[in-house]
TITI-336896 format. One line per field, with one value per residue (C-alpha): x, y, z; residue number from 1. Coordinates in nm, 4 decimals. Layout:
BEGIN
c1 = (X / ...)
c2 = (Y / ...)
c3 = (Z / ...)
resi = (NUM / ...)
REM end
This chain:
BEGIN
c1 = (-2.5625 / -2.5610 / -2.7567 / -2.7170 / -2.9415 / -2.9332 / -3.1188 / -3.1059 / -2.8218 / -2.6914 / -2.5293 / -2.6604 / -2.5116 / -2.7484 / -2.7840 / -3.0903 / -3.3785 / -3.6432 / -3.9835 / -4.1425 / -4.3381 / -4.0068 / -3.8225 / -4.0824 / -4.0844 / -3.6907 / -3.6609 / -3.6115 / -3.3302 / -3.1555 / -2.7744 / -2.5044 / -2.2401 / -2.0134 / -1.6781 / -1.7999 / -2.0710 / -2.1846 / -2.3745 / -2.3482 / -2.6902 / -2.6044 / -2.9331 / -2.9449 / -3.2729 / -3.4481 / -3.2012 / -3.3271 / -3.2386 / -3.1001 / -2.8617 / -2.8429 / -2.6168 / -2.2950 / -2.3127 / -2.5293 / -2.8746 / -2.9514 / -3.3122 / -3.6201 / -3.9413 / -4.2534 / -4.0952 / -3.7864 / -3.4125 / -3.1450 / -2.8184 / -2.4452 / -2.1736 / -1.8499 / -1.7552 / -1.9313 / -2.2041 / -2.5590 / -2.7782 / -3.1386 / -3.3452 / -3.7269 / -3.9648 / -4.3168 / -4.3933 / -4.7219 / -4.6119 / -4.2866 / -3.9699 / -3.7162 / -3.5777 / -3.7424 / -3.5088 / -3.1889 / -2.9975 / -2.6170 / -2.4972 / -2.1556 / -2.1304 / -2.1731 / -2.4285 / -2.2528 / -2.2287 / -2.5617 / -2.5964 / -2.9395 / -3.0874 / -3.4472 / -3.6189 / -3.8227 / -4.1217 / -4.3569 / -4.2764 / -4.4470 / -4.7214 / -4.6164 / -4.6183 / -4.4675 / -4.1713 / -4.1094 / -3.8957 / -3.5687 / -3.7457 / -3.8852 / -3.5629 / -3.3853 / -3.6055 / -3.5921 / -3.1745 / -3.1465 / -3.3585 / -2.9996 / -2.7582 / -2.8889 / -2.8539 / -2.4966 / -2.5074 / -2.7143 / -3.0765 / -3.4061 / -3.7265 / -4.0279 / -4.4219 / -4.5617 / -4.6226 / -4.4364 / -4.3967 / -4.1885 / -4.2687 / -4.0568 / -3.7477 / -3.8493 / -3.9935 / -4.2390 / -4.3332 / -4.6670 / -4.7010 / -5.0067 / -5.1485 / -5.2549 / -5.6096 / -5.5630 / -5.5489 / -5.1525 / -5.2385 / -5.5458 / -5.3658 / -5.0563 / -5.3457 / -5.4884 / -5.1628 / -5.1553 / -5.5055 / -5.4124 / -5.0671 / -4.9676 / -4.6334 / -4.6568 / -4.5043 / -4.5300 / -4.2280 / -4.3327 / -4.6747 / -4.5647 / -4.2498 / -3.9672 / -3.6063 / -3.4768 / -3.1271 / -2.8985 / -2.6054 / -2.3599 / -2.5511 / -2.8424 / -3.1811 / -3.2954 / -3.5847 / -3.5444 / -3.8011 / -3.8199 / -3.9753 / -4.1506 / -4.4633 / -4.7602 / -5.0614 / -5.0799 / -4.7509 / -4.7062 / -4.3367 / -4.0942 / -3.6577 / -3.6348 / -3.4279 / -3.4958 / -3.3889 / -3.6332 / -3.8013 / -4.0262 / -4.1910 / -4.5267 / -4.7874 / -5.1321 / -5.4483 / -5.7951 / -5.9846 / -6.2854 / -6.0600 / -5.6848 / -5.3684 / -5.0240 / -4.8557 / -4.4548 / -4.3922 / -4.1646 / -3.8442 / -3.9517 / -4.2780 / -4.1291 / -3.8643 / -4.1537 / -4.3427 / -4.0579 / -4.0153 / -4.3251 / -4.3082 / -4.0060 / -3.9603 / -3.7448 / -3.4672 / -3.4343 / -3.0813 / -2.9504 / -2.6726 / -2.9153 / -3.1547 / -2.8493 / -2.8070 / -3.2035 / -3.2150 / -2.9300 / -3.1098 / -3.3845 / -3.2141 / -3.0203 / -3.3736 / -3.5162 / -3.1946 / -3.1625 / -3.5657 / -3.8776 / -4.1449 / -4.5200 / -4.8620 / -5.0945 / -5.4868 / -5.6856 / -5.9812 / -5.9613 / -5.9778 / -5.7485 / -5.7618 / -5.5459 / -5.2704 / -5.2488 / -5.2125 / -4.9575 / -4.7913 / -4.6332 / -4.4064 / -4.1667 / -3.8935)
c2 = (1.5983 / 1.9431 / 2.2549 / 2.6055 / 2.9038 / 3.2977 / 3.4172 / 3.7688 / 3.8531 / 3.5440 / 3.2071 / 2.9041 / 2.5426 / 2.2494 / 1.9183 / 1.7786 / 1.6711 / 1.8535 / 1.7199 / 1.8395 / 2.1349 / 2.2723 / 2.2251 / 2.3911 / 2.6945 / 2.7128 / 2.6589 / 3.0171 / 3.0842 / 2.8083 / 2.8831 / 2.7377 / 2.5270 / 2.8015 / 2.8131 / 3.1249 / 3.0477 / 3.2261 / 2.9806 / 2.6274 / 2.3536 / 2.0515 / 1.7864 / 1.4685 / 1.3200 / 0.9992 / 0.9878 / 0.7758 / 0.9263 / 1.2620 / 1.3510 / 1.6644 / 1.9322 / 2.0039 / 2.3325 / 2.5566 / 2.6319 / 2.9734 / 3.0016 / 2.7997 / 2.9266 / 2.6825 / 2.3910 / 2.4796 / 2.5123 / 2.7343 / 2.6180 / 2.8354 / 2.5491 / 2.5370 / 2.6541 / 2.9813 / 2.9096 / 2.8504 / 2.5016 / 2.4547 / 2.1732 / 2.0972 / 1.8925 / 1.7803 / 1.6259 / 1.5168 / 1.3017 / 1.1784 / 1.3044 / 1.2328 / 1.5023 / 1.6134 / 1.8206 / 1.9379 / 2.2605 / 2.3194 / 2.6602 / 2.8742 / 3.2100 / 3.3633 / 3.1078 / 3.0256 / 2.7004 / 2.4858 / 2.1361 / 1.9912 / 1.6536 / 1.5096 / 1.2206 / 1.0285 / 1.1825 / 0.9382 / 1.0079 / 1.3200 / 1.1882 / 1.4092 / 1.3106 / 1.4766 / 1.5906 / 1.9489 / 2.0136 / 2.0669 / 2.3412 / 2.5363 / 2.5233 / 2.6991 / 2.9876 / 2.9516 / 2.9511 / 3.2448 / 3.4925 / 3.4372 / 3.4622 / 3.7662 / 3.9492 / 3.9948 / 4.0720 / 4.3598 / 4.1630 / 4.0555 / 3.8784 / 4.1314 / 3.9971 / 4.1632 / 4.1964 / 4.3603 / 4.4653 / 4.6187 / 4.8756 / 5.1134 / 4.9769 / 5.0247 / 4.8436 / 4.9133 / 4.6813 / 4.7176 / 4.5471 / 4.5273 / 4.2909 / 3.9640 / 4.0478 / 4.4276 / 4.3895 / 4.4275 / 4.1649 / 4.3288 / 4.6605 / 4.4569 / 4.3089 / 4.6506 / 4.7674 / 4.5074 / 4.6105 / 4.9813 / 5.0103 / 4.7976 / 4.6543 / 4.6040 / 4.2370 / 4.1242 / 4.0512 / 3.8494 / 3.8662 / 3.7163 / 3.7247 / 3.9732 / 4.0085 / 4.3737 / 4.4191 / 4.7240 / 4.6526 / 4.9254 / 5.1677 / 5.0889 / 4.9565 / 4.5971 / 4.4038 / 4.0383 / 3.7915 / 3.4533 / 3.1217 / 3.1498 / 3.3355 / 3.2220 / 3.0897 / 3.2884 / 3.1227 / 3.4259 / 3.5345 / 3.6184 / 3.5971 / 4.0134 / 4.2232 / 4.6390 / 4.9067 / 4.9334 / 5.3182 / 5.3103 / 5.0715 / 5.1536 / 5.0771 / 4.9814 / 5.1059 / 5.0451 / 5.3637 / 5.5370 / 5.8183 / 5.8099 / 5.9791 / 5.9205 / 6.0257 / 6.0168 / 5.8211 / 5.9476 / 5.7251 / 5.5989 / 5.4661 / 5.3227 / 5.1048 / 5.0099 / 4.9022 / 4.7294 / 4.5232 / 4.3760 / 4.2941 / 4.0927 / 3.7779 / 3.8965 / 3.6133 / 3.5243 / 3.5203 / 3.8272 / 3.8458 / 3.8159 / 4.0446 / 4.3165 / 4.2474 / 4.2347 / 4.5593 / 4.7008 / 4.6070 / 4.7585 / 5.0924 / 5.0730 / 5.0509 / 5.3144 / 5.5189 / 5.4388 / 5.4341 / 5.6601 / 5.5214 / 5.5594 / 5.4989 / 5.4395 / 5.5131 / 5.3858 / 5.2098 / 4.9112 / 5.1499 / 5.2719 / 5.6076 / 5.4212 / 5.3037 / 5.6745 / 5.7452 / 5.4806 / 5.5438 / 5.8803 / 5.6879 / 5.6229 / 5.7804)
c3 = (-4.0519 / -3.9281 / -4.0432 / -4.0765 / -4.0498 / -4.0355 / -3.7601 / -3.6517 / -3.7654 / -3.5783 / -3.7724 / -3.5961 / -3.6596 / -3.5715 / -3.5489 / -3.7566 / -3.5403 / -3.6833 / -3.8137 / -4.1783 / -3.9577 / -3.8229 / -4.1299 / -4.3381 / -4.0873 / -4.1065 / -4.4534 / -4.5630 / -4.2763 / -4.4008 / -4.5341 / -4.6812 / -4.4292 / -4.3198 / -4.1181 / -3.9112 / -3.6842 / -3.3862 / -3.2074 / -3.2150 / -3.1006 / -3.0160 / -2.9957 / -2.8116 / -2.8656 / -2.6918 / -2.3651 / -2.0511 / -1.6848 / -1.7929 / -1.4710 / -1.3416 / -1.4263 / -1.2393 / -1.0905 / -0.8162 / -0.8312 / -0.8458 / -0.9474 / -0.9891 / -1.1639 / -1.2478 / -1.3494 / -1.4621 / -1.2346 / -1.3203 / -1.2492 / -1.2342 / -1.4083 / -1.3015 / -1.6060 / -1.5256 / -1.8043 / -1.7042 / -1.7356 / -1.6798 / -1.6511 / -1.6811 / -1.4578 / -1.4789 / -1.1874 / -1.2656 / -1.5328 / -1.3878 / -1.1325 / -1.3880 / -1.6092 / -1.9371 / -2.0836 / -1.9655 / -2.1600 / -2.0903 / -2.2135 / -2.2432 / -2.0561 / -2.3919 / -2.5138 / -2.8466 / -2.7142 / -2.6508 / -2.6052 / -2.5399 / -2.3995 / -2.4435 / -2.2809 / -2.4862 / -2.6488 / -2.5379 / -2.1677 / -2.2612 / -2.5146 / -2.7740 / -3.1522 / -3.3299 / -3.0894 / -3.1717 / -2.8570 / -3.0367 / -3.2518 / -3.0026 / -2.8015 / -3.0662 / -2.9820 / -2.6173 / -2.6431 / -2.8850 / -2.6613 / -2.4444 / -2.7247 / -2.8880 / -2.5623 / -2.5635 / -2.9438 / -2.9048 / -2.9651 / -2.8348 / -2.8978 / -2.8648 / -2.8390 / -3.1249 / -3.4399 / -3.6998 / -4.0756 / -4.3659 / -4.5451 / -4.8338 / -4.6918 / -4.3254 / -4.0159 / -3.7754 / -3.4702 / -3.3174 / -2.9592 / -2.6900 / -2.4755 / -2.6455 / -2.7551 / -2.8394 / -3.1780 / -3.3021 / -3.5488 / -3.6629 / -3.7327 / -3.9448 / -4.1549 / -4.1865 / -4.3316 / -4.6144 / -4.6660 / -4.7026 / -4.7734 / -5.0903 / -5.0692 / -4.7274 / -4.5553 / -4.2562 / -4.0979 / -3.8195 / -3.6285 / -3.2938 / -3.1640 / -3.4215 / -3.3317 / -3.2408 / -3.3085 / -3.2608 / -3.4634 / -3.5300 / -3.3587 / -3.6218 / -3.4976 / -3.7170 / -3.7359 / -3.8800 / -3.9556 / -3.7326 / -3.7819 / -3.4301 / -3.4851 / -3.2810 / -3.4141 / -3.7264 / -3.8027 / -4.0461 / -4.0824 / -4.3992 / -4.4191 / -4.3805 / -4.2191 / -4.2219 / -4.0566 / -3.7884 / -3.7592 / -3.4761 / -3.2195 / -3.1601 / -2.8413 / -2.9499 / -2.7564 / -2.8348 / -2.8872 / -3.0913 / -3.2970 / -3.4138 / -3.2853 / -3.2557 / -2.9537 / -2.8321 / -2.5782 / -2.2730 / -2.2076 / -1.8816 / -1.9689 / -2.2966 / -2.0991 / -1.8695 / -2.1768 / -2.3595 / -2.0305 / -2.0012 / -2.3891 / -2.3650 / -2.1477 / -1.8721 / -1.7476 / -1.4089 / -1.4069 / -1.2907 / -1.5117 / -1.8183 / -1.6501 / -1.6661 / -2.0220 / -2.1134 / -1.9190 / -2.1228 / -2.4542 / -2.3562 / -2.2753 / -2.5950 / -2.8053 / -2.6187 / -2.6923 / -3.0233 / -3.1345 / -3.1357 / -2.9447 / -2.9519 / -2.8264 / -3.1145 / -2.9709 / -3.2984 / -3.4142 / -3.7060 / -3.9997 / -4.2782 / -4.0785 / -3.8147 / -4.0749 / -4.2088 / -3.8368 / -3.7504 / -4.0913 / -3.9461 / -3.7266 / -4.0462 / -4.0623)
resi = (1 / 2 / 3 / 4 / 5 / 6 / 7 / 8 / 9 / 10 / 11 / 12 / 13 / 14 / 15 / 16 / 17 / 18 / 19 / 20 / 21 / 22 / 23 / 24 / 25 / 26 / 27 / 28 / 29 / 30 / 31 / 32 / 33 / 34 / 35 / 36 / 37 / 38 / 39 / 40 / 41 / 42 / 43 / 44 / 45 / 46 / 47 / 48 / 49 / 50 / 51 / 52 / 53 / 54 / 55 / 56 / 57 / 58 / 59 / 60 / 61 / 62 / 63 / 64 / 65 / 66 / 67 / 68 / 69 / 70 / 71 / 72 / 73 / 74 / 75 / 76 / 77 / 78 / 79 / 80 / 81 / 82 / 83 / 84 / 85 / 86 / 87 / 88 / 89 / 90 / 91 / 92 / 93 / 94 / 95 / 96 / 97 / 98 / 99 / 100 / 101 / 102 / 103 / 104 / 105 / 106 / 107 / 108 / 109 / 110 / 111 / 112 / 113 / 114 / 115 / 116 / 117 / 118 / 119 / 120 / 121 / 122 / 123 / 124 / 125 / 126 / 127 / 128 / 129 / 130 / 131 / 132 / 133 / 134 / 135 / 136 / 137 / 138 / 139 / 140 / 141 / 142 / 143 / 144 / 145 / 146 / 147 / 148 / 149 / 150 / 151 / 152 / 153 / 154 / 155 / 156 / 157 / 158 / 159 / 160 / 161 / 162 / 163 / 164 / 165 / 166 / 167 / 168 / 169 / 170 / 171 / 172 / 173 / 174 / 175 / 176 / 177 / 178 / 179 / 180 / 181 / 182 / 183 / 184 / 185 / 186 / 187 / 188 / 189 / 190 / 191 / 192 / 193 / 194 / 195 / 196 / 197 / 198 / 199 / 200 / 201 / 202 / 203 / 204 / 205 / 206 / 207 / 208 / 209 / 210 / 211 / 212 / 213 / 214 / 215 / 216 / 217 / 218 / 219 / 220 / 221 / 222 / 223 / 224 / 225 / 226 / 227 / 228 / 229 / 230 / 231 / 232 / 233 / 234 / 235 / 236 / 237 / 238 / 239 / 240 / 241 / 242 / 243 / 244 / 245 / 246 / 247 / 248 / 249 / 250 / 251 / 252 / 253 / 254 / 255 / 256 / 257 / 258 / 259 / 260 / 261 / 262 / 263 / 264 / 265 / 266 / 267 / 268 / 269 / 270 / 271 / 272 / 273 / 274 / 275 / 276 / 277 / 278 / 279 / 280 / 281 / 282 / 283 / 284 / 285 / 286 / 287)
REM end
């Protein structure tokens, strides 16, 4: 059975290997069957003795090895040597990430119950599929207010989620789009903010799409002020907020998307406390 979802403006077709938790979070993004698909994701579970992919090893980070396939696409395999020398997961992708096939070892090998790897692997490969379409996933908390989107980023523990909660308290009508990993995509020269089901520990997200008005990097302070950020610093801040691909070709696309975001959107630094004044100050970023 195939399922269809709309994520970041892309239509995803996938096999149904999701538990109730995953289906619950994906449900609001599900659409009717359609022949117009951007990404096909095929899943194989309970696979024993997964074989390494054909191709050339081009990168190894932690327990993951990346390969360039003979077709010009990519593949990666995951190991945890303390558990087994066998491959735990294998993912093979076409050069444009429109066709993705994943194999997962039996869940009992990793003592996973329930096994949510198919659900989280969609998030993993969506990061790469978005890049050719001018999109990315940013570590941030995001909101929609009066038909406009704002994205607040900062290192974990700084208070970005606290700030968006303040909006829901002091700016009636505010909706949190995604509290941890929203999608940003520039489509027809317009930047958009998209909800997505992967939203960290809070699991707060909605299937909302709005034009994105600004990106704001939060710093703790005793007073509140919103300061424009110069483009060089904005590039570096975004570079830290977006997971960096290890493959050179994907890293280049990632930098291109970051550059387009900086050229298209105003980016600010918000120095703030936890108060209604902080909301009023950041509200100045709305167009």
